[in-house]
C-alpha positions as CSV (number, residue, x, y, z in Angstrom):
1,M,-10.4,-5.3,22.1
2,G,-7.2,-3.7,22.9
3,C,-3.9,-4.9,21.0
4,M,-2.5,-6.4,24.3
5,S,-5.5,-8.8,24.5
6,E,-5.3,-10.0,21.1
7,R,-4.9,-13.8,20.4
8,S,-1.6,-15.0,19.7
9,G,-2.4,-17.6,17.3
10,A,-5.2,-20.2,16.5
11,N,-3.6,-22.7,18.8
12,G,-2.8,-20.2,21.4
13,E,0.9,-21.4,21.4
14,S,2.4,-18.8,19.2
15,P,5.2,-16.4,20.8
16,P,3.8,-13.0,22.4
17,L,3.0,-10.7,19.6
18,T,4.9,-7.9,21.0
19,R,8.2,-9.8,20.2
20,S,7.5,-9.0,16.5
21,K,8.1,-5.4,14.8
22,V,4.6,-5.5,13.8
23,G,3.0,-6.2,17.0
24,R,5.2,-3.5,18.9
25,V,4.2,-1.0,16.3
26,I,0.4,-1.9,16.9
27,R,1.0,-1.6,20.6
28,K,3.0,1.8,20.1
29,Y,0.3,3.4,18.0
30,E,-2.8,2.0,19.9
31,L,-4.0,0.3,16.6
32,D,-6.4,-1.7,18.6
33,G,-7.5,-4.9,16.8
34,F,-5.6,-4.2,13.7
35,G,-3.6,-7.4,13.8
36,E,-7.0,-9.5,13.7
37,E,-7.7,-7.3,10.7
38,L,-4.6,-8.1,9.2
39,E,-4.9,-11.5,9.5
40,E,-8.6,-11.7,8.2
41,R,-7.6,-9.5,5.0
42,W,-4.8,-12.1,4.4
43,L,-7.1,-15.1,4.6
44,G,-9.9,-13.5,3.1
45,D,-12.2,-13.6,6.0
46,G,-14.8,-11.1,5.7
47,Y,-12.6,-9.3,3.2
48,E,-11.1,-9.8,-0.4
49,R,-7.8,-11.6,-0.1
50,T,-5.2,-9.1,0.3
51,S,-1.3,-9.5,-0.6
52,L,1.5,-9.3,1.8
53,R,2.9,-6.2,-0.1
54,D,-0.6,-4.5,0.1
55,L,-1.1,-5.4,3.5
56,A,2.3,-3.7,4.4
57,D,1.3,-0.4,2.6
58,L,-2.2,-0.6,4.4
59,F,-0.3,-1.0,7.7
60,N,2.2,2.0,7.1
61,Q,-0.8,4.0,6.0
62,R,-2.5,3.4,9.3
63,V,0.7,4.1,11.2
64,L,1.0,7.4,9.1
65,Q,-2.7,8.3,9.7
66,R,-2.6,7.8,13.5
67,A,0.8,10.0,13.5
68,M,-0.9,12.7,11.6
69,T,-4.2,12.6,13.7
70,D,-2.1,12.4,17.0
71,A,-0.2,15.7,15.7
72,G,-3.3,17.6,15.1
73,M,-3.1,17.5,11.3
74,D,-6.6,15.9,10.6
75,P,-6.0,14.8,7.2
76,L,-8.5,15.0,4.4
77,S,-9.7,11.9,2.5
78,G,-6.8,10.5,0.4
79,E,-4.2,12.7,1.9
80,V,-2.7,10.1,3.9
81,E,-2.3,7.9,0.9
82,N,-0.8,10.5,-1.1
83,T,1.6,11.3,1.7
84,Y,2.6,7.8,2.1
85,A,3.2,7.8,-1.7
86,L,5.5,10.9,-1.6
87,L,7.4,9.4,1.4
88,T,8.0,5.8,-0.1
89,G,7.6,6.0,-3.8
90,E,10.6,5.1,-5.9
91,D,10.0,7.4,-8.5
92,V,9.3,10.7,-6.5
93,T,11.9,13.4,-6.9
94,E,14.0,14.1,-3.7
95,G,12.7,17.6,-3.7
96,T,9.1,16.4,-3.4
97,R,10.1,13.9,-0.8
98,T,11.6,16.7,1.3
99,Q,8.7,18.8,0.9
100,A,6.4,16.0,2.2
101,R,8.8,15.4,5.1
102,N,9.0,19.0,6.0
103,R,5.3,19.2,6.1
104,L,5.2,16.4,8.7
105,A,8.0,18.1,10.6
106,R,6.3,21.4,10.8
107,A,3.4,19.5,12.7
108,D,6.2,18.5,15.2
109,L,6.2,15.0,13.8
110,D,9.7,13.0,14.1
111,V,9.5,11.8,10.6
112,D,12.6,9.7,11.0
113,D,10.9,7.8,14.0
114,L,7.9,7.6,12.0
115,E,9.6,6.0,9.1
116,S,11.3,3.7,11.2
117,D,8.2,2.1,12.2
118,F,7.0,1.3,8.7
119,V,7.2,-2.4,8.2
120,S,8.0,-4.5,5.0
121,H,5.9,-7.2,3.7
122,Q,8.2,-9.8,5.0
123,A,7.7,-8.5,8.5
124,I,3.7,-8.8,8.0
125,H,4.4,-12.3,6.7
126,T,6.4,-13.4,9.7
127,Y,4.0,-11.6,12.1
128,L,1.0,-13.8,10.6
129,R,2.6,-17.1,10.3
130,K,4.7,-17.1,13.2
131,Y,3.1,-14.9,15.8
132,R,-0.6,-15.3,14.9
133,G,-0.4,-18.9,13.5
134,A,-2.1,-17.8,10.3
135,E,-2.2,-20.4,7.4
136,R,-3.4,-19.4,3.8
137,G,-4.8,-21.8,1.3
138,E,-4.2,-21.8,-2.5
139,V,-5.4,-18.9,-4.2
140,S,-7.5,-19.4,-7.5
141,N,-6.5,-18.2,-10.9
142,E,-9.7,-15.8,-11.0
143,E,-8.4,-14.3,-7.6
144,R,-4.9,-13.7,-8.9
145,V,-6.2,-12.0,-12.1
146,E,-8.6,-9.8,-9.8
147,K,-5.7,-9.0,-7.5
148,T,-3.5,-8.3,-10.5
149,V,-6.2,-5.7,-12.0
150,E,-6.5,-4.0,-8.4
151,T,-2.7,-3.6,-8.3
152,V,-2.4,-2.1,-11.6
153,R,-5.3,0.3,-11.0
154,R,-3.7,1.4,-7.7
155,L,-0.2,1.9,-9.2
156,E,-1.7,3.9,-12.0
157,S,-3.5,6.0,-9.6
158,R,-0.2,6.5,-7.4
159,T,1.7,7.6,-10.6
160,V,-0.9,9.9,-11.4
161,A,-0.6,11.7,-8.0
162,V,3.0,11.6,-8.1
163,V,3.1,13.3,-11.4
164,E,0.4,15.8,-10.5
165,N,2.4,16.8,-7.2
166,S,5.5,17.0,-8.9
167,L,4.2,19.3,-11.8
168,D,2.5,21.4,-9.4
169,T,5.6,22.0,-7.3
170,L,7.6,22.7,-10.6
171,R,4.9,25.2,-11.8
172,N,4.6,27.1,-8.5
173,A,8.5,27.3,-8.8
174,G,8.3,28.8,-12.1
175,A,10.6,25.9,-13.5
176,V,7.9,24.7,-15.8
177,A,5.3,26.7,-17.7
178,V,2.1,24.6,-17.8
179,G,-1.7,25.7,-17.5
180,E,-4.4,23.5,-16.2
181,F,-3.7,19.9,-16.9
182,D,-4.6,16.3,-16.6
183,V,-2.2,13.3,-16.1
184,L,-3.2,10.3,-18.1
185,I,-1.7,6.9,-17.6
186,D,-1.8,4.5,-20.4
187,V,-0.1,1.1,-19.7
188,R,-0.5,-1.3,-22.8
189,V,0.6,-4.8,-23.5
190,F,1.7,-5.7,-27.0
191,C,1.6,-9.4,-28.1
192,S,4.4,-10.3,-30.5
193,D,2.7,-13.5,-31.5
194,C,-0.7,-12.0,-32.8
195,G,0.7,-8.4,-33.4
196,R,-2.0,-6.7,-31.5
197,Q,-1.8,-4.5,-28.3
198,Y,-4.1,-4.3,-25.6
199,D,-4.9,-2.0,-22.4
200,V,-3.4,-4.2,-19.6
201,V,-6.6,-4.1,-17.4
202,D,-8.7,-4.9,-20.7
203,L,-6.4,-7.7,-21.5
204,L,-6.6,-9.2,-17.9
205,D,-10.6,-9.0,-17.9
206,R,-10.8,-10.6,-21.4
207,G,-8.7,-13.7,-20.1
208,G,-6.0,-13.1,-22.7
209,C,-5.3,-11.8,-26.3
210,D,-6.4,-13.0,-29.6
211,C,-3.7,-15.7,-30.1
212,E,-5.0,-19.1,-30.9
213,P,-4.8,-21.5,-28.2
214,D,-2.3,-24.5,-28.7
215,E,-3.9,-27.7,-30.1
């Protein structure tokens, strides 16, 4: 099913998909059927429910993957996600970001044009609600906790990747002397009421801390 033949909403009365930026980018990169997948992921239809921010990251990574593949780069497993983190991460140094952009440019990729095709979570929301007519029901507390755990783990993995790449760059440039290393992330939550601290994922999995519930 090509992107031009995707349905325009459950009631068939939504505006043409390509009036939205998301729809235009789907057509530009020939991401056939991806609009329907975004809707299914958002609704939890055959997938775990996915937040708008995570859908935007997924969308942009698919765009990046198609651009890299079309340029003959043949990205390895995890390379697209890491490159995307280097291009968009808030904690990435300018030097590291420039290196990632230069690598893409050496493959004759127009990086400015590529990044202009990245979308925000607001654009994803508009596309799903206005152009596909999707409506999402309430999320359970259990689903909220599971999604938060996934987000924390993903952020930890991204932080590790960014730090590893930055340290490798500095070491190769002779700016930092360091041998073989592992980057460890330990995010902890301290409860001032019960005086205990917990790994954030453990806290979420156990449903809270040791504070006595209010009577």
